[in-house]
Jmol script that loads the backbone (N, CA, C; Angstrom):
load data "model"
ATOM      1  N   MET A   1       0.880  -1.614   0.463  1.00  0.00           N
ATOM      2  CA  MET A   1       0.295   0.210   0.108  1.00  0.00           C
ATOM      3  C   MET A   1       1.014   1.388   0.091  1.00  0.00           C
ATOM      4  N   ASP A   2       2.222   1.175   0.574  1.00  0.00           N
ATOM      5  CA  ASP A   2       3.154   2.023   0.583  1.00  0.00           C
ATOM      6  C   ASP A   2       3.528   2.932  -0.528  1.00  0.00           C
ATOM      7  N   ASP A   3       3.879   1.498  -1.125  1.00  0.00           N
ATOM      8  CA  ASP A   3       4.407   2.104  -2.757  1.00  0.00           C
ATOM      9  C   ASP A   3       3.184   2.929  -3.775  1.00  0.00           C
ATOM     10  N   LEU A   4       1.997   2.649  -3.813  1.00  0.00           N
ATOM     11  CA  LEU A   4       1.022   3.454  -4.364  1.00  0.00           C
ATOM     12  C   LEU A   4       0.382   4.471  -4.521  1.00  0.00           C
ATOM     13  N   ASP A   5       0.729   4.948  -5.440  1.00  0.00           N
ATOM     14  CA  ASP A   5       0.648   6.186  -5.915  1.00  0.00           C
ATOM     15  C   ASP A   5      -0.789   7.380  -7.053  1.00  0.00           C
ATOM     16  N   GLU A   6      -1.349   8.038  -7.130  1.00  0.00           N
ATOM     17  CA  GLU A   6      -2.480   7.963  -7.975  1.00  0.00           C
ATOM     18  C   GLU A   6      -1.477   8.142  -9.036  1.00  0.00           C
ATOM     19  N   GLU A   7      -0.332   7.936  -9.589  1.00  0.00           N
ATOM     20  CA  GLU A   7      -0.469   7.899 -10.925  1.00  0.00           C
ATOM     21  C   GLU A   7      -0.155   6.148 -11.548  1.00  0.00           C
ATOM     22  N   LEU A   8       0.470   5.113  -9.930  1.00  0.00           N
ATOM     23  CA  LEU A   8      -0.036   4.307 -10.663  1.00  0.00           C
ATOM     24  C   LEU A   8      -1.583   3.367 -10.288  1.00  0.00           C
ATOM     25  N   ILE A   9      -2.091   4.016  -9.622  1.00  0.00           N
ATOM     26  CA  ILE A   9      -3.360   3.135  -9.707  1.00  0.00           C
ATOM     27  C   ILE A   9      -3.888   3.656 -11.002  1.00  0.00           C
ATOM     28  N   ARG A  10      -3.632   4.657 -11.375  1.00  0.00           N
ATOM     29  CA  ARG A  10      -4.317   5.293 -12.511  1.00  0.00           C
ATOM     30  C   ARG A  10      -3.822   4.728 -13.787  1.00  0.00           C
ATOM     31  N   ALA A  11      -1.784   4.079 -13.580  1.00  0.00           N
ATOM     32  CA  ALA A  11      -1.376   3.145 -14.729  1.00  0.00           C
ATOM     33  C   ALA A  11      -1.901   2.094 -14.759  1.00  0.00           C
ATOM     34  N   MET A  12      -2.102   1.489 -13.425  1.00  0.00           N
ATOM     35  CA  MET A  12      -2.708  -0.240 -13.344  1.00  0.00           C
ATOM     36  C   MET A  12      -3.944  -0.104 -14.174  1.00  0.00           C
ATOM     37  N   HIS A  13      -4.854   1.112 -13.638  1.00  0.00           N
ATOM     38  CA  HIS A  13      -6.117   1.083 -14.027  1.00  0.00           C
ATOM     39  C   HIS A  13      -6.652   0.950 -15.765  1.00  0.00           C
ATOM     40  N   ALA A  14      -5.091   1.371 -16.819  1.00  0.00           N
ATOM     41  CA  ALA A  14      -4.987   1.207 -17.414  1.00  0.00           C
ATOM     42  C   ALA A  14      -4.790   0.642 -18.033  1.00  0.00           C
ATOM     43  N   SER A  15      -4.385  -0.690 -18.165  1.00  0.00           N
ATOM     44  CA  SER A  15      -3.548  -1.483 -18.494  1.00  0.00           C
ATOM     45  C   SER A  15      -4.804  -3.205 -17.861  1.00  0.00           C
ATOM     46  N   GLY A  16      -5.506  -2.127 -17.588  1.00  0.00           N
ATOM     47  CA  GLY A  16      -6.881  -3.196 -16.852  1.00  0.00           C
ATOM     48  C   GLY A  16      -7.047  -3.818 -15.106  1.00  0.00           C
ATOM     49  N   LEU A  17      -6.141  -2.784 -14.822  1.00  0.00           N
ATOM     50  CA  LEU A  17      -6.542  -3.337 -13.366  1.00  0.00           C
ATOM     51  C   LEU A  17      -8.023  -2.707 -12.937  1.00  0.00           C
ATOM     52  N   ARG A  18      -8.544  -3.555 -12.283  1.00  0.00           N
ATOM     53  CA  ARG A  18     -10.067  -4.115 -11.945  1.00  0.00           C
ATOM     54  C   ARG A  18     -10.303  -4.738 -10.453  1.00  0.00           C
ATOM     55  N   GLU A  19      -9.909  -5.502  -9.707  1.00  0.00           N
ATOM     56  CA  GLU A  19     -10.086  -5.071  -8.753  1.00  0.00           C
ATOM     57  C   GLU A  19      -8.744  -5.374  -7.570  1.00  0.00           C
ATOM     58  N   ILE A  20      -8.865  -5.427  -6.839  1.00  0.00           N
ATOM     59  CA  ILE A  20      -7.436  -4.758  -5.997  1.00  0.00           C
ATOM     60  C   ILE A  20      -7.069  -5.123  -4.372  1.00  0.00           C
ATOM     61  N   SER A  21      -6.718  -5.604  -4.084  1.00  0.00           N
ATOM     62  CA  SER A  21      -6.247  -6.151  -2.211  1.00  0.00           C
ATOM     63  C   SER A  21      -5.456  -5.774  -1.775  1.00  0.00           C
ATOM     64  N   PHE A  22      -6.206  -5.143  -0.070  1.00  0.00           N
ATOM     65  CA  PHE A  22      -5.347  -4.839   0.671  1.00  0.00           C
ATOM     66  C   PHE A  22      -4.776  -5.246   1.604  1.00  0.00           C
ATOM     67  N   GLY A  23      -3.864  -4.795   2.119  1.00  0.00           N
ATOM     68  CA  GLY A  23      -3.859  -5.429   3.679  1.00  0.00           C
ATOM     69  C   GLY A  23      -3.735  -3.833   4.614  1.00  0.00           C
ATOM     70  N   VAL A  24      -4.355  -4.477   6.008  1.00  0.00           N
ATOM     71  CA  VAL A  24      -4.764  -3.254   6.686  1.00  0.00           C
ATOM     72  C   VAL A  24      -4.233  -3.586   7.881  1.00  0.00           C
ATOM     73  N   GLU A  25      -3.499  -2.916   8.470  1.00  0.00           N
ATOM     74  CA  GLU A  25      -2.414  -3.691  10.085  1.00  0.00           C
ATOM     75  C   GLU A  25      -2.979  -2.107  10.597  1.00  0.00           C
ATOM     76  N   SER A  26      -2.371  -2.761  12.028  1.00  0.00           N
ATOM     77  CA  SER A  26      -3.124  -0.935  13.112  1.00  0.00           C
ATOM     78  C   SER A  26      -2.247   0.313  12.562  1.00  0.00           C
ATOM     79  N   PRO A  27      -2.874   0.880  13.026  1.00  0.00           N
ATOM     80  CA  PRO A  27      -2.878   2.602  13.144  1.00  0.00           C
ATOM     81  C   PRO A  27      -2.062   2.972  13.496  1.00  0.00           C
ATOM     82  N   ASP A  28      -0.986   2.025  14.771  1.00  0.00           N
ATOM     83  CA  ASP A  28      -0.610   2.520  16.121  1.00  0.00           C
ATOM     84  C   ASP A  28       1.465   2.333  15.218  1.00  0.00           C
ATOM     85  N   PRO A  29       2.468   3.156  15.089  1.00  0.00           N
ATOM     86  CA  PRO A  29       2.854   3.098  14.747  1.00  0.00           C
ATOM     87  C   PRO A  29       4.546   2.299  16.420  1.00  0.00           C
ATOM     88  N   ALA A  30       3.687   1.762  17.159  1.00  0.00           N
ATOM     89  CA  ALA A  30       4.828   1.605  17.934  1.00  0.00           C
ATOM     90  C   ALA A  30       4.167  -0.201  17.919  1.00  0.00           C
ATOM     91  N   THR A  31       2.856  -0.486  17.810  1.00  0.00           N
ATOM     92  CA  THR A  31       2.357  -1.923  17.633  1.00  0.00           C
ATOM     93  C   THR A  31       3.438  -2.167  16.156  1.00  0.00           C
ATOM     94  N   LEU A  32       3.170  -1.533  15.570  1.00  0.00           N
ATOM     95  CA  LEU A  32       3.479  -1.643  13.725  1.00  0.00           C
ATOM     96  C   LEU A  32       5.413  -1.883  14.141  1.00  0.00           C
ATOM     97  N   LYS A  33       6.078  -0.670  15.500  1.00  0.00           N
ATOM     98  CA  LYS A  33       7.004  -1.126  15.872  1.00  0.00           C
ATOM     99  C   LYS A  33       7.733  -2.357  16.269  1.00  0.00           C
ATOM    100  N   ALA A  34       6.411  -2.871  17.356  1.00  0.00           N
ATOM    101  CA  ALA A  34       7.507  -4.229  17.796  1.00  0.00           C
ATOM    102  C   ALA A  34       7.260  -5.608  17.704  1.00  0.00           C
ATOM    103  N   VAL A  35       6.753  -5.497  16.330  1.00  0.00           N
ATOM    104  CA  VAL A  35       6.764  -6.303  15.379  1.00  0.00           C
ATOM    105  C   VAL A  35       6.923  -6.606  13.874  1.00  0.00           C
ATOM    106  N   ALA A  36       7.479  -5.648  13.587  1.00  0.00           N
ATOM    107  CA  ALA A  36       8.643  -5.525  12.611  1.00  0.00           C
ATOM    108  C   ALA A  36       8.386  -5.214  11.558  1.00  0.00           C
ATOM    109  N   ARG A  37       6.762  -4.462  11.249  1.00  0.00           N
ATOM    110  CA  ARG A  37       6.323  -3.591  10.511  1.00  0.00           C
ATOM    111  C   ARG A  37       6.454  -2.002   9.909  1.00  0.00           C
ATOM    112  N   ARG A  38       6.227  -1.694   8.935  1.00  0.00           N
ATOM    113  CA  ARG A  38       6.695  -0.780   8.346  1.00  0.00           C
ATOM    114  C   ARG A  38       5.338   0.783   8.826  1.00  0.00           C
ATOM    115  N   PHE A  39       4.794   1.561   9.606  1.00  0.00           N
ATOM    116  CA  PHE A  39       3.497   2.115   9.268  1.00  0.00           C
ATOM    117  C   PHE A  39       3.255   2.665   7.895  1.00  0.00           C
ATOM    118  N   ILE A  40       2.050   2.625   7.778  1.00  0.00           N
ATOM    119  CA  ILE A  40       1.219   3.238   6.774  1.00  0.00           C
ATOM    120  C   ILE A  40      -0.148   4.759   6.855  1.00  0.00           C
ATOM    121  N   PRO A  41       0.430   5.144   7.229  1.00  0.00           N
ATOM    122  CA  PRO A  41      -1.018   6.683   7.749  1.00  0.00           C
ATOM    123  C   PRO A  41      -2.130   5.970   6.827  1.00  0.00           C
ATOM    124  N   HIS A  42      -2.837   6.047   7.355  1.00  0.00           N
ATOM    125  CA  HIS A  42      -4.163   5.035   7.270  1.00  0.00           C
ATOM    126  C   HIS A  42      -4.975   7.321   5.811  1.00  0.00           C
ATOM    127  N   ASP A  43      -4.232   7.608   6.495  1.00  0.00           N
ATOM    128  CA  ASP A  43      -4.802   9.023   5.355  1.00  0.00           C
ATOM    129  C   ASP A  43      -4.554   8.460   4.210  1.00  0.00           C
ATOM    130  N   HIS A  44      -3.441   7.859   3.253  1.00  0.00           N
ATOM    131  CA  HIS A  44      -2.840   7.233   2.627  1.00  0.00           C
ATOM    132  C   HIS A  44      -3.535   5.585   2.405  1.00  0.00           C
ATOM    133  N   MET A  45      -3.516   5.653   3.325  1.00  0.00           N
ATOM    134  CA  MET A  45      -4.849   3.842   2.709  1.00  0.00           C
ATOM    135  C   MET A  45      -6.223   5.248   2.149  1.00  0.00           C
ATOM    136  N   ARG A  46      -7.032   5.439   3.140  1.00  0.00           N
ATOM    137  CA  ARG A  46      -7.889   6.953   2.262  1.00  0.00           C
ATOM    138  C   ARG A  46      -8.213   6.728   1.535  1.00  0.00           C
ATOM    139  N   SER A  47      -7.012   7.615   0.724  1.00  0.00           N
ATOM    140  CA  SER A  47      -7.002   8.181  -0.283  1.00  0.00           C
ATOM    141  C   SER A  47      -7.212   6.956  -1.775  1.00  0.00           C
ATOM    142  N   MET A  48      -6.432   6.184  -0.936  1.00  0.00           N
ATOM    143  CA  MET A  48      -5.786   4.985  -2.683  1.00  0.00           C
ATOM    144  C   MET A  48      -6.898   4.724  -2.494  1.00  0.00           C
ATOM    145  N   ILE A  49      -7.345   3.752  -1.552  1.00  0.00           N
ATOM    146  CA  ILE A  49      -9.350   2.675  -0.944  1.00  0.00           C
ATOM    147  C   ILE A  49     -10.302   4.314  -2.378  1.00  0.00           C
ATOM    148  N   LYS A  50      -9.591   5.654  -1.651  1.00  0.00           N
ATOM    149  CA  LYS A  50     -11.409   6.973  -2.339  1.00  0.00           C
ATOM    150  C   LYS A  50     -11.017   6.172  -4.011  1.00  0.00           C
ATOM    151  N   LEU A  51      -9.223   6.154  -4.826  1.00  0.00           N
ATOM    152  CA  LEU A  51      -9.309   6.321  -5.528  1.00  0.00           C
ATOM    153  C   LEU A  51      -9.428   6.206  -6.394  1.00  0.00           C
ATOM    154  N   CYS A  52     -10.123   4.297  -5.774  1.00  0.00           N
ATOM    155  CA  CYS A  52      -9.646   3.153  -6.774  1.00  0.00           C
ATOM    156  C   CYS A  52     -11.048   2.955  -6.814  1.00  0.00           C
ATOM    157  N   TRP A  53     -11.741   3.572  -5.922  1.00  0.00           N
ATOM    158  CA  TRP A  53     -13.743   3.556  -5.208  1.00  0.00           C
ATOM    159  C   TRP A  53     -13.868   4.616  -7.014  1.00  0.00           C
ATOM    160  N   LYS A  54     -13.348   5.447  -6.968  1.00  0.00           N
ATOM    161  CA  LYS A  54     -13.527   6.402  -8.283  1.00  0.00           C
ATOM    162  C   LYS A  54     -13.807   5.801  -9.389  1.00  0.00           C
ATOM    163  N   LEU A  55     -12.871   5.384  -9.588  1.00  0.00           N
ATOM    164  CA  LEU A  55     -11.213   4.507 -11.388  1.00  0.00           C
ATOM    165  C   LEU A  55     -12.439   3.680 -11.459  1.00  0.00           C
ATOM    166  N   GLY A  56     -13.538   3.037 -10.219  1.00  0.00           N
ATOM    167  CA  GLY A  56     -14.528   1.904 -10.788  1.00  0.00           C
ATOM    168  C   GLY A  56     -13.858   0.414 -10.533  1.00  0.00           C
ATOM    169  N   ILE A  57     -12.377   0.131  -9.160  1.00  0.00           N
ATOM    170  CA  ILE A  57     -11.946  -0.801  -8.989  1.00  0.00           C
ATOM    171  C   ILE A  57     -12.741  -0.808  -8.116  1.00  0.00           C
ATOM    172  N   ALA A  58     -12.937  -2.256  -7.873  1.00  0.00           N
ATOM    173  CA  ALA A  58     -13.741  -2.403  -6.472  1.00  0.00           C
ATOM    174  C   ALA A  58     -11.823  -2.931  -5.917  1.00  0.00           C
ATOM    175  N   THR A  59     -12.352  -3.054  -4.291  1.00  0.00           N
ATOM    176  CA  THR A  59     -11.362  -3.481  -2.684  1.00  0.00           C
ATOM    177  C   THR A  59     -11.882  -4.656  -2.205  1.00  0.00           C
ATOM    178  N   ILE A  60     -10.485  -4.646  -2.067  1.00  0.00           N
ATOM    179  CA  ILE A  60     -10.709  -6.380  -0.681  1.00  0.00           C
ATOM    180  C   ILE A  60      -9.315  -5.401  -0.187  1.00  0.00           C
ATOM    181  N   GLY A  61      -9.535  -5.064   1.874  1.00  0.00           N
ATOM    182  CA  GLY A  61      -9.250  -5.568   2.869  1.00  0.00           C
ATOM    183  C   GLY A  61      -8.930  -6.577   3.172  1.00  0.00           C
ATOM    184  N   PHE A  62      -7.626  -7.157   3.407  1.00  0.00           N
ATOM    185  CA  PHE A  62      -7.747  -7.705   4.621  1.00  0.00           C
ATOM    186  C   PHE A  62      -7.413  -7.408   5.672  1.00  0.00           C
ATOM    187  N   TYR A  63      -7.949  -7.174   6.754  1.00  0.00           N
ATOM    188  CA  TYR A  63      -7.704  -6.940   7.911  1.00  0.00           C
ATOM    189  C   TYR A  63      -6.694  -8.036   9.264  1.00  0.00           C
ATOM    190  N   VAL A  64      -5.620  -6.992   9.348  1.00  0.00           N
ATOM    191  CA  VAL A  64      -4.818  -7.970  10.226  1.00  0.00           C
ATOM    192  C   VAL A  64      -4.468  -7.049  11.411  1.00  0.00           C
ATOM    193  N   ILE A  65      -4.896  -7.848  12.494  1.00  0.00           N
ATOM    194  CA  ILE A  65      -5.304  -7.796  13.730  1.00  0.00           C
ATOM    195  C   ILE A  65      -5.407  -9.017  15.132  1.00  0.00           C
ATOM    196  N   GLY A  66      -4.620  -8.496  15.882  1.00  0.00           N
ATOM    197  CA  GLY A  66      -4.956  -9.944  16.751  1.00  0.00           C
ATOM    198  C   GLY A  66      -3.013  -9.705  17.460  1.00  0.00           C
ATOM    199  N   PHE A  67      -2.122  -8.043  17.198  1.00  0.00           N
ATOM    200  CA  PHE A  67      -0.901  -8.233  17.613  1.00  0.00           C
ATOM    201  C   PHE A  67      -1.164  -8.763  19.254  1.00  0.00           C
ATOM    202  N   LEU A  68      -0.261  -8.805  19.784  1.00  0.00           N
ATOM    203  CA  LEU A  68       0.037  -8.896  21.496  1.00  0.00           C
ATOM    204  C   LEU A  68      -0.295  -7.695  22.103  1.00  0.00           C
ATOM    205  N   GLN A  69       0.220  -6.094  21.694  1.00  0.00           N
ATOM    206  CA  GLN A  69      -0.005  -4.386  21.367  1.00  0.00           C
ATOM    207  C   GLN A  69      -1.106  -4.822  21.568  1.00  0.00           C
ATOM    208  N   ASP A  70      -2.075  -5.205  20.667  1.00  0.00           N
ATOM    209  CA  ASP A  70      -3.396  -4.817  20.145  1.00  0.00           C
ATOM    210  C   ASP A  70      -4.677  -4.578  21.689  1.00  0.00           C
ATOM    211  N   THR A  71      -5.130  -3.129  21.142  1.00  0.00           N
ATOM    212  CA  THR A  71      -6.292  -2.932  22.685  1.00  0.00           C
ATOM    213  C   THR A  71      -8.029  -3.471  21.582  1.00  0.00           C
ATOM    214  N   GLU A  72      -8.426  -3.138  21.878  1.00  0.00           N
ATOM    215  CA  GLU A  72     -10.317  -2.826  21.480  1.00  0.00           C
ATOM    216  C   GLU A  72     -10.029  -1.292  21.362  1.00  0.00           C
ATOM    217  N   GLU A  73      -9.907  -0.646  21.578  1.00  0.00           N
ATOM    218  CA  GLU A  73      -9.154   0.748  20.475  1.00  0.00           C
ATOM    219  C   GLU A  73      -8.696   0.686  19.153  1.00  0.00           C
ATOM    220  N   SER A  74      -7.529   0.093  18.835  1.00  0.00           N
ATOM    221  CA  SER A  74      -6.378  -0.162  18.377  1.00  0.00           C
ATOM    222  C   SER A  74      -7.101  -0.563  16.555  1.00  0.00           C
ATOM    223  N   ILE A  75      -7.602  -2.058  17.556  1.00  0.00           N
ATOM    224  CA  ILE A  75      -8.652  -2.901  16.586  1.00  0.00           C
ATOM    225  C   ILE A  75     -10.115  -2.265  16.084  1.00  0.00           C
ATOM    226  N   ARG A  76     -10.535  -1.375  16.227  1.00  0.00           N
ATOM    227  CA  ARG A  76     -11.444  -0.661  15.609  1.00  0.00           C
ATOM    228  C   ARG A  76     -10.683   0.404  15.142  1.00  0.00           C
ATOM    229  N   ASP A  77      -9.790   1.168  15.402  1.00  0.00           N
ATOM    230  CA  ASP A  77      -9.486   2.091  14.263  1.00  0.00           C
ATOM    231  C   ASP A  77      -9.130   1.612  13.689  1.00  0.00           C
ATOM    232  N   SER A  78      -8.514   0.327  13.055  1.00  0.00           N
ATOM    233  CA  SER A  78      -7.820  -0.213  12.227  1.00  0.00           C
ATOM    234  C   SER A  78      -8.727  -1.010  11.242  1.00  0.00           C
ATOM    235  N   TYR A  79     -10.160  -1.354  11.871  1.00  0.00           N
ATOM    236  CA  TYR A  79     -11.419  -1.135  10.447  1.00  0.00           C
ATOM    237  C   TYR A  79     -12.195  -0.282  10.362  1.00  0.00           C
ATOM    238  N   ALA A  80     -11.299   0.999  10.788  1.00  0.00           N
ATOM    239  CA  ALA A  80     -12.065   2.711  10.129  1.00  0.00           C
ATOM    240  C   ALA A  80     -12.049   2.865   8.918  1.00  0.00           C
ATOM    241  N   LEU A  81     -12.115   2.057   7.850  1.00  0.00           N
ATOM    242  CA  LEU A  81     -11.076   2.743   6.974  1.00  0.00           C
ATOM    243  C   LEU A  81     -12.192   2.463   6.174  1.00  0.00           C
ATOM    244  N   PRO A  82     -12.588   2.759   4.694  1.00  0.00           N
ATOM    245  CA  PRO A  82     -12.291   4.285   5.109  1.00  0.00           C
ATOM    246  C   PRO A  82     -13.045   5.245   5.923  1.00  0.00           C
TER     247      PRO A  82
END
end "model"
wireframe off; spacefill off
backbone 0.3
color backbone group
């Protein structure tokens, strides 16, 4: 997700992309650091998903929850996209 930008999504759509799956992890940078994952701002994820919808690209989100550092609140924040 962090490598996606508007130019790349538009190019992939022009090449025939009609569906894309995203992995969505914790919105908490400390949790991700503890499990050696890279933080991706949820604002970036939201904008990429909304762009896909605008272009007619179907989206599927795979939510990663259950890290030892997760709380009920952090899990709720994870699936608050978009």
